[in-house]
N, C-alpha and C positions, 0 to 999 in steps of 0.2 A: 354832704351838705344838705341841710333841710330846705324844703321849698319855701319861698317867701310867702308871708301871710297877706301881703298887700301888693297892688299893682296900680299903674297909671295906664289907662287905655287911651290911645290916640285914634281919632277919626276926623277926617276932613269932610265937610259938607257945605251945602249952600247956606248963605246967611239966613234965608227963610226957614230952613230945616233945623238949624242949630238950636233955637229955643225949644222946639218941639221934642227933640231927642234929649236935651239936657233935663227938661222938666219931667219927662216920662221916666228917665232913669232914677232921678232923685225921688219922685213920687212913689216909685215901686221899691224904694230902699235898696236898689242895686248899686247906687253911687251915693257917696256922702257929699260930694262936691263936683261940679262940672264947670270948668273955666272955659271961656270962649275968647279966641283971638283971631283977628283978621289976618289972613295970609295970602300970598300969591304963589301958586303952584305951577310948575312946568313938568310935564310928563308925556309919555308916549301912549297914545290910545288909538287902537285900530290902524296902526301904521303911520300915524301922523303925530307930530309934536304939537302939543296943546299947552296953553297957558290959561289959568282960571283964577279968579278971585274967590276965595273960599273962607270958611271959618274952621279953625282947628279947635277941636274939643279935647281938653285934658280931663279925663274922667277918673276920679279916685275911687278905687273899689277894694273889696276883700278879694284876694286871688281866687278863693274858692267859688266866687260868683262869676268868674269870667265867662263860662258857657252861657249863662242866662243873660249877661250883658251883651255878648255878641249876638245872641238871638234877638234881643230887643232892638239893638241897633239895626240889624238886617231887616227886621219887620218894618221899621220906620224910615229907613234911609231911602233916598230917591236915586242913588247911583246903582248901576248894574253890578259893579264890583267895588264896594266901599273899602277904603282903608280901615282896617280894624287891627290894631297892633297893641299888645300888652307889654309893658315894660315893668319888670319886677322892681319892687322897692326893697333895696338891700338894708337900708336903715332909715329911721325917721324919728322925729320928736315923739316921745312916749305919750304926751298929752294929746297930740293930734291923732295919733293912731288909736288911742282909747276912744276919742270922740268919733272916729270913723267906724269903729266897732259898734258904738252905741247907736249911731244914726242909720246903720245898715242892718240892724237886727230886725228880722221878720218873724212873726209868730206863726 
């Protein structure tokens, strides 16, 4: 089976950090769109159970750009160990995927 051409990258961050990451990825043409959603996360950190209000970013990318997207997120993120997970896009509306190709083209 062929590798998918597109992915959605998930990362959770502080509400203050979210616009900075989103704008940097779109400006660099690494992402076509970044959606932001408020979430409440519960997780284990340094042996303790923590709960935090965060912003979840849904980052639409070309799968070939994943390494550059991860590098950009890590450079900007304020967490020691940020969540950065890519979910492959198995299928999608051809018009949207064509637009994603167009807006992520870099010279």
